[in-house]
N, CA, C and O atoms as a GROMACS GRO file, in nm:
protein
  376
    1MET      N    1   0.338   0.136  -1.456
    1MET     CA    2   0.204   0.117  -1.407
    1MET      C    3   0.168   0.230  -1.312
    1MET      O    4   0.248   0.270  -1.227
    2VAL      N    5   0.050   0.280  -1.329
    2VAL     CA    6   0.006   0.394  -1.249
    2VAL      C    7  -0.002   0.358  -1.101
    2VAL      O    8   0.046   0.433  -1.016
    3LEU      N    9  -0.060   0.243  -1.069
    3LEU     CA   10  -0.075   0.203  -0.929
    3LEU      C   11   0.061   0.186  -0.862
    3LEU      O   12   0.078   0.223  -0.746
    4GLU      N   13   0.156   0.132  -0.934
    4GLU     CA   14   0.290   0.114  -0.878
    4GLU      C   15   0.349   0.250  -0.839
    4GLU      O   16   0.404   0.265  -0.730
    5GLN      N   17   0.337   0.348  -0.927
    5GLN     CA   18   0.391   0.481  -0.896
    5GLN      C   19   0.318   0.545  -0.779
    5GLN      O   20   0.381   0.612  -0.697
    6ILE      N   21   0.188   0.525  -0.771
    6ILE     CA   22   0.111   0.580  -0.658
    6ILE      C   23   0.161   0.520  -0.527
    6ILE      O   24   0.179   0.594  -0.430
    7LEU      N   25   0.184   0.390  -0.523
    7LEU     CA   26   0.232   0.327  -0.399
    7LEU      C   27   0.375   0.369  -0.365
    7LEU      O   28   0.407   0.390  -0.248
    8VAL      N   29   0.459   0.381  -0.464
    8VAL     CA   30   0.597   0.428  -0.440
    8VAL      C   31   0.593   0.571  -0.384
    8VAL      O   32   0.662   0.602  -0.287
    9ASP      N   33   0.513   0.656  -0.445
    9ASP     CA   34   0.500   0.794  -0.397
    9ASP      C   35   0.441   0.798  -0.257
    9ASP      O   36   0.483   0.880  -0.174
   10ALA      N   37   0.343   0.712  -0.229
   10ALA     CA   38   0.282   0.707  -0.096
   10ALA      C   39   0.385   0.666   0.009
   10ALA      O   40   0.389   0.722   0.118
   11ALA      N   41   0.467   0.568  -0.024
   11ALA     CA   42   0.571   0.522   0.069
   11ALA      C   43   0.668   0.634   0.100
   11ALA      O   44   0.703   0.657   0.216
   12LYS      N   45   0.711   0.704  -0.004
   12LYS     CA   46   0.805   0.815   0.017
   12LYS      C   47   0.742   0.927   0.097
   12LYS      O   48   0.805   0.984   0.186
   13LEU      N   49   0.616   0.959   0.067
   13LEU     CA   50   0.544   1.062   0.140
   13LEU      C   51   0.532   1.027   0.288
   13LEU      O   52   0.538   1.114   0.375
   14ALA      N   53   0.516   0.898   0.316
   14ALA     CA   54   0.503   0.851   0.454
   14ALA      C   55   0.636   0.851   0.528
   14ALA      O   56   0.640   0.831   0.650
   15GLY      N   57   0.746   0.872   0.456
   15GLY     CA   58   0.877   0.873   0.520
   15GLY      C   59   0.947   0.739   0.516
   15GLY      O   60   1.044   0.718   0.588
   16ALA      N   61   0.899   0.648   0.432
   16ALA     CA   62   0.959   0.515   0.422
   16ALA      C   63   1.073   0.516   0.321
   16ALA      O   64   1.084   0.604   0.237
   17THR      N   65   1.158   0.415   0.333
   17THR     CA   66   1.270   0.397   0.242
   17THR      C   67   1.232   0.288   0.142
   17THR      O   68   1.226   0.170   0.178
   18VAL      N   69   1.209   0.327   0.016
   18VAL     CA   70   1.170   0.231  -0.087
   18VAL      C   71   1.291   0.149  -0.129
   18VAL      O   72   1.396   0.203  -0.161
   19VAL      N   73   1.273   0.016  -0.128
   19VAL     CA   74   1.380  -0.076  -0.165
   19VAL      C   75   1.357  -0.128  -0.307
   19VAL      O   76   1.447  -0.125  -0.390
   20GLN      N   77   1.234  -0.176  -0.334
   20GLN     CA   78   1.204  -0.240  -0.462
   20GLN      C   79   1.054  -0.256  -0.475
   20GLN      O   80   0.981  -0.255  -0.376
   21SER      N   81   1.007  -0.271  -0.600
   21SER     CA   82   0.865  -0.299  -0.620
   21SER      C   83   0.849  -0.408  -0.724
   21SER      O   84   0.934  -0.427  -0.811
   22CYS      N   85   0.737  -0.480  -0.713
   22CYS     CA   86   0.706  -0.588  -0.806
   22CYS      C   87   0.554  -0.592  -0.823
   22CYS      O   88   0.480  -0.604  -0.725
   23PHE      N   89   0.508  -0.581  -0.949
   23PHE     CA   90   0.366  -0.581  -0.979
   23PHE      C   91   0.336  -0.681  -1.089
   23PHE      O   92   0.420  -0.706  -1.176
   24HIS      N   93   0.215  -0.738  -1.085
   24HIS     CA   94   0.174  -0.834  -1.187
   24HIS      C   95   0.035  -0.798  -1.238
   24HIS      O   96  -0.058  -0.783  -1.159
   25GLN      N   97   0.022  -0.784  -1.370
   25GLN     CA   98  -0.106  -0.758  -1.436
   25GLN      C   99  -0.171  -0.891  -1.470
   25GLN      O  100  -0.110  -0.973  -1.538
   26PHE      N  101  -0.295  -0.912  -1.425
   26PHE     CA  102  -0.367  -1.035  -1.454
   26PHE      C  103  -0.450  -1.020  -1.581
   26PHE      O  104  -0.479  -0.908  -1.623
   27SER      N  105  -0.486  -1.132  -1.642
   27SER     CA  106  -0.569  -1.131  -1.761
   27SER      C  107  -0.704  -1.193  -1.726
   27SER      O  108  -0.706  -1.301  -1.667
   28PRO      N  109  -0.815  -1.132  -1.758
   28PRO     CA  110  -0.826  -1.016  -1.844
   28PRO      C  111  -0.808  -0.883  -1.771
   28PRO      O  112  -0.790  -0.780  -1.836
   29TYR      N  113  -0.813  -0.882  -1.638
   29TYR     CA  114  -0.794  -0.757  -1.565
   29TYR      C  115  -0.756  -0.789  -1.421
   29TYR      O  116  -0.770  -0.902  -1.374
   30GLY      N  117  -0.709  -0.687  -1.353
   30GLY     CA  118  -0.666  -0.702  -1.215
   30GLY      C  119  -0.515  -0.681  -1.204
   30GLY      O  120  -0.440  -0.708  -1.298
   31LEU      N  121  -0.474  -0.634  -1.092
   31LEU     CA  122  -0.333  -0.603  -1.069
   31LEU      C  123  -0.302  -0.626  -0.922
   31LEU      O  124  -0.379  -0.587  -0.834
   32SER      N  125  -0.190  -0.690  -0.896
   32SER     CA  126  -0.142  -0.706  -0.759
   32SER      C  127   0.004  -0.666  -0.756
   32SER      O  128   0.078  -0.688  -0.852
   33GLY      N  129   0.044  -0.608  -0.646
   33GLY     CA  130   0.184  -0.570  -0.637
   33GLY      C  131   0.225  -0.533  -0.497
   33GLY      O  132   0.142  -0.513  -0.408
   34VAL      N  133   0.355  -0.524  -0.481
   34VAL     CA  134   0.412  -0.489  -0.352
   34VAL      C  135   0.526  -0.391  -0.371
   34VAL      O  136   0.605  -0.401  -0.465
   35VAL      N  137   0.532  -0.295  -0.281
   35VAL     CA  138   0.646  -0.204  -0.273
   35VAL      C  139   0.717  -0.240  -0.143
   35VAL      O  140   0.664  -0.218  -0.034
   36VAL      N  141   0.835  -0.294  -0.158
   36VAL     CA  142   0.914  -0.331  -0.041
   36VAL      C  143   0.982  -0.205   0.011
   36VAL      O  144   1.048  -0.134  -0.064
   37ILE      N  145   0.966  -0.180   0.139
   37ILE     CA  146   1.032  -0.067   0.204
   37ILE      C  147   1.123  -0.124   0.312
   37ILE      O  148   1.101  -0.235   0.361
   38ALA      N  149   1.225  -0.049   0.348
   38ALA     CA  150   1.318  -0.096   0.450
   38ALA      C  151   1.244  -0.128   0.580
   38ALA      O  152   1.289  -0.210   0.659
   39GLU      N  153   1.131  -0.062   0.601
   39GLU     CA  154   1.053  -0.078   0.724
   39GLU      C  155   0.948  -0.189   0.713
   39GLU      O  156   0.886  -0.220   0.814
   40SER      N  157   0.926  -0.248   0.597
   40SER     CA  158   0.837  -0.362   0.570
   40SER      C  159   0.782  -0.351   0.429
   40SER      O  160   0.858  -0.367   0.334
   41HIS      N  161   0.648  -0.324   0.410
   41HIS     CA  162   0.596  -0.319   0.273
   41HIS      C  163   0.458  -0.254   0.262
   41HIS      O  164   0.386  -0.238   0.360
   42LEU      N  165   0.426  -0.216   0.138
   42LEU     CA  166   0.292  -0.174   0.100
   42LEU      C  167   0.249  -0.272  -0.010
   42LEU      O  168   0.328  -0.300  -0.101
   43ALA      N  169   0.129  -0.323  -0.003
   43ALA     CA  170   0.080  -0.416  -0.104
   43ALA      C  171  -0.058  -0.373  -0.149
   43ALA      O  172  -0.136  -0.318  -0.071
   44ALA      N  173  -0.088  -0.398  -0.276
   44ALA     CA  174  -0.219  -0.364  -0.331
   44ALA      C  175  -0.269  -0.477  -0.418
   44ALA      O  176  -0.192  -0.542  -0.489
   45HIS      N  177  -0.399  -0.500  -0.412
   45HIS     CA  178  -0.465  -0.601  -0.493
   45HIS      C  179  -0.591  -0.535  -0.548
   45HIS      O  180  -0.668  -0.475  -0.473
   46THR      N  181  -0.613  -0.545  -0.679
   46THR     CA  182  -0.727  -0.477  -0.740
   46THR      C  183  -0.826  -0.576  -0.798
   46THR      O  184  -0.791  -0.685  -0.842
   47TRP      N  185  -0.952  -0.534  -0.797
   47TRP     CA  186  -1.062  -0.605  -0.860
   47TRP      C  187  -1.140  -0.502  -0.941
   47TRP      O  188  -1.242  -0.452  -0.895
   48PRO      N  189  -1.092  -0.471  -1.063
   48PRO     CA  190  -1.159  -0.367  -1.143
   48PRO      C  191  -1.306  -0.397  -1.170
   48PRO      O  192  -1.388  -0.306  -1.179
   49GLU      N  193  -1.339  -0.525  -1.183
   49GLU     CA  194  -1.478  -0.561  -1.210
   49GLU      C  195  -1.570  -0.524  -1.094
   49GLU      O  196  -1.692  -0.517  -1.112
   50HIS      N  197  -1.513  -0.502  -0.977
   50HIS     CA  198  -1.590  -0.459  -0.859
   50HIS      C  199  -1.553  -0.318  -0.815
   50HIS      O  200  -1.601  -0.269  -0.713
   51GLN      N  201  -1.469  -0.253  -0.893
   51GLN     CA  202  -1.416  -0.120  -0.859
   51GLN      C  203  -1.361  -0.120  -0.717
   51GLN      O  204  -1.394  -0.034  -0.636
   52ALA      N  205  -1.275  -0.219  -0.689
   52ALA     CA  206  -1.223  -0.236  -0.553
   52ALA      C  207  -1.072  -0.250  -0.552
   52ALA      O  208  -1.012  -0.306  -0.644
   53VAL      N  209  -1.012  -0.198  -0.446
   53VAL     CA  210  -0.869  -0.211  -0.421
   53VAL      C  211  -0.851  -0.242  -0.273
   53VAL      O  212  -0.915  -0.180  -0.188
   54CYS      N  213  -0.765  -0.337  -0.244
   54CYS     CA  214  -0.728  -0.365  -0.105
   54CYS      C  215  -0.583  -0.320  -0.090
   54CYS      O  216  -0.496  -0.363  -0.165
   55LEU      N  217  -0.559  -0.236   0.007
   55LEU     CA  218  -0.425  -0.183   0.032
   55LEU      C  219  -0.379  -0.225   0.170
   55LEU      O  220  -0.448  -0.202   0.269
   56ASP      N  221  -0.262  -0.287   0.176
   56ASP     CA  222  -0.202  -0.326   0.304
   56ASP      C  223  -0.076  -0.246   0.324
   56ASP      O  224   0.008  -0.238   0.234
   57ILE      N  225  -0.062  -0.186   0.441
   57ILE     CA  226   0.060  -0.114   0.474
   57ILE      C  227   0.112  -0.173   0.605
   57ILE      O  228   0.046  -0.164   0.709
   58PHE      N  229   0.229  -0.233   0.598
   58PHE     CA  230   0.291  -0.291   0.716
   58PHE      C  231   0.421  -0.217   0.744
   58PHE      O  232   0.499  -0.190   0.653
   59SER      N  233   0.444  -0.184   0.870
   59SER     CA  234   0.566  -0.115   0.907
   59SER      C  235   0.610  -0.155   1.047
   59SER      O  236   0.529  -0.169   1.138
   60CYS      N  237   0.739  -0.173   1.061
   60CYS     CA  238   0.795  -0.201   1.193
   60CYS      C  239   0.854  -0.074   1.253
   60CYS      O  240   0.924  -0.079   1.355
   61SER      N  241   0.826   0.041   1.190
   61SER     CA  242   0.879   0.169   1.237
   61SER      C  243   0.765   0.260   1.280
   61SER      O  244   0.666   0.274   1.209
   62ARG      N  245   0.780   0.320   1.394
   62ARG     CA  246   0.680   0.416   1.440
   62ARG      C  247   0.696   0.550   1.368
   62ARG      O  248   0.611   0.639   1.382
   63GLY      N  249   0.803   0.564   1.292
   63GLY     CA  250   0.830   0.688   1.221
   63GLY      C  251   0.759   0.700   1.087
   63GLY      O  252   0.769   0.804   1.022
   64ILE      N  253   0.689   0.596   1.045
   64ILE     CA  254   0.619   0.598   0.917
   64ILE      C  255   0.480   0.658   0.937
   64ILE      O  256   0.407   0.617   1.027
   65ASP      N  257   0.445   0.756   0.853
   65ASP     CA  258   0.314   0.821   0.862
   65ASP      C  259   0.215   0.744   0.774
   65ASP      O  260   0.190   0.781   0.659
   66VAL      N  261   0.159   0.640   0.830
   66VAL     CA  262   0.066   0.553   0.757
   66VAL      C  263  -0.057   0.630   0.712
   66VAL      O  264  -0.106   0.608   0.601
   67GLN      N  265  -0.107   0.720   0.795
   67GLN     CA  266  -0.226   0.797   0.759
   67GLN      C  267  -0.201   0.884   0.636
   67GLN      O  268  -0.290   0.901   0.553
   68ALA      N  269  -0.082   0.939   0.624
   68ALA     CA  270  -0.048   1.020   0.506
   68ALA      C  271  -0.047   0.932   0.381
   68ALA      O  272  -0.093   0.975   0.275
   69ALA      N  273   0.004   0.811   0.393
   69ALA     CA  274   0.007   0.718   0.279
   69ALA      C  275  -0.135   0.682   0.238
   69ALA      O  276  -0.166   0.680   0.119
   70ILE      N  277  -0.220   0.652   0.335
   70ILE     CA  278  -0.360   0.616   0.306
   70ILE      C  279  -0.431   0.732   0.238
   70ILE      O  280  -0.500   0.714   0.138
   71ALA      N  281  -0.414   0.852   0.291
   71ALA     CA  282  -0.480   0.970   0.234
   71ALA      C  283  -0.433   0.994   0.091
   71ALA      O  284  -0.513   1.028   0.004
   72PHE      N  285  -0.304   0.977   0.067
   72PHE     CA  286  -0.250   0.998  -0.068
   72PHE      C  287  -0.308   0.897  -0.166
   72PHE      O  288  -0.354   0.934  -0.274
   73VAL      N  289  -0.305   0.769  -0.129
   73VAL     CA  290  -0.354   0.665  -0.219
   73VAL      C  291  -0.503   0.684  -0.247
   73VAL      O  292  -0.546   0.675  -0.362
   74THR      N  293  -0.582   0.709  -0.144
   74THR     CA  294  -0.726   0.724  -0.165
   74THR      C  295  -0.757   0.847  -0.251
   74THR      O  296  -0.851   0.845  -0.331
   75SER      N  297  -0.680   0.954  -0.235
   75SER     CA  298  -0.704   1.072  -0.319
   75SER      C  299  -0.663   1.045  -0.463
   75SER      O  300  -0.733   1.088  -0.555
   76GLN      N  301  -0.552   0.976  -0.484
   76GLN     CA  302  -0.507   0.946  -0.619
   76GLN      C  303  -0.601   0.852  -0.692
   76GLN      O  304  -0.621   0.863  -0.813
   77LEU      N  305  -0.660   0.757  -0.618
   77LEU     CA  306  -0.753   0.662  -0.678
   77LEU      C  307  -0.896   0.715  -0.683
   77LEU      O  308  -0.986   0.650  -0.737
   78LYS      N  309  -0.916   0.834  -0.625
   78LYS     CA  310  -1.049   0.895  -0.618
   78LYS      C  311  -1.150   0.797  -0.557
   78LYS      O  312  -1.260   0.776  -0.609
   79ALA      N  313  -1.109   0.740  -0.445
   79ALA     CA  314  -1.190   0.639  -0.376
   79ALA      C  315  -1.319   0.701  -0.322
   79ALA      O  316  -1.316   0.805  -0.256
   80GLY      N  317  -1.429   0.637  -0.352
   80GLY     CA  318  -1.558   0.684  -0.303
   80GLY      C  319  -1.589   0.634  -0.163
   80GLY      O  320  -1.653   0.703  -0.084
   81LYS      N  321  -1.542   0.514  -0.132
   81LYS     CA  322  -1.567   0.453  -0.002
   81LYS      C  323  -1.435   0.395   0.049
   81LYS      O  324  -1.366   0.324  -0.024
   82VAL      N  325  -1.401   0.426   0.172
   82VAL     CA  326  -1.276   0.378   0.230
   82VAL      C  327  -1.305   0.317   0.367
   82VAL      O  328  -1.372   0.378   0.450
   83ALA      N  329  -1.255   0.198   0.388
   83ALA     CA  330  -1.264   0.133   0.519
   83ALA      C  331  -1.121   0.105   0.565
   83ALA      O  332  -1.042   0.047   0.491
   84VAL      N  333  -1.090   0.147   0.685
   84VAL     CA  334  -0.954   0.130   0.738
   84VAL      C  335  -0.960   0.043   0.863
   84VAL      O  336  -1.044   0.064   0.951
   85ARG      N  337  -0.872  -0.054   0.869
   85ARG     CA  338  -0.858  -0.137   0.989
   85ARG      C  339  -0.712  -0.132   1.030
   85ARG      O  340  -0.624  -0.165   0.951
   86GLU      N  341  -0.687  -0.093   1.152
   86GLU     CA  342  -0.550  -0.081   1.202
   86GLU      C  343  -0.524  -0.191   1.302
   86GLU      O  344  -0.602  -0.215   1.394
   87GLU      N  345  -0.413  -0.258   1.283
   87GLU     CA  346  -0.370  -0.366   1.373
   87GLU      C  347  -0.233  -0.331   1.429
   87GLU      O  348  -0.144  -0.288   1.356
   88HIS      N  349  -0.218  -0.350   1.557
   88HIS     CA  350  -0.087  -0.329   1.619
   88HIS      C  351  -0.030  -0.465   1.655
   88HIS      O  352  -0.090  -0.543   1.728
   89ARG      N  353   0.089  -0.492   1.601
   89ARG     CA  354   0.153  -0.620   1.627
   89ARG      C  355   0.236  -0.611   1.754
   89ARG      O  356   0.304  -0.512   1.779
   90GLN      N  357   0.230  -0.716   1.831
   90GLN     CA  358   0.311  -0.726   1.950
   90GLN      C  359   0.432  -0.813   1.919
   90GLN      O  360   0.417  -0.926   1.872
   91VAL      N  361   0.548  -0.763   1.945
   91VAL     CA  362   0.670  -0.840   1.922
   91VAL      C  363   0.708  -0.907   2.054
   91VAL      O  364   0.726  -0.840   2.156
   92THR      N  365   0.720  -1.037   2.050
   92THR     CA  366   0.760  -1.110   2.170
   92THR      C  367   0.889  -1.184   2.142
   92THR      O  368   0.914  -1.227   2.030
   93LYS      N  369   0.970  -1.198   2.243
   93LYS     CA  370   1.094  -1.270   2.230
   93LYS      C  371   1.072  -1.418   2.266
   93LYS      O  372   1.007  -1.449   2.366
   94ALA      N  373   1.126  -1.505   2.186
   94ALA     CA  374   1.109  -1.649   2.210
   94ALA      C  375   1.205  -1.697   2.316
   94ALA      O  376   1.206  -1.816   2.350
   0.00000   0.00000   0.00000
């Protein structure tokens, strides 16, 4: 699958360690998948009927270049419109 390879390449470009990937093709169209990385994951969900893709990149490592991954994916998909929302998680000890 093209999208799977794009996400794997994006993870590697960002400096992540790819562990495994799993993608599912829906009928009649649409694709969802995840690339598990040692640092967390990249996930994508597509809506071809709306020409839309939602990409989630989660990482517990500050060494991952998330912006490089986003730039790579958007260039490969030839995205016309991109909206980015960045969330910083706070880790607390119980």
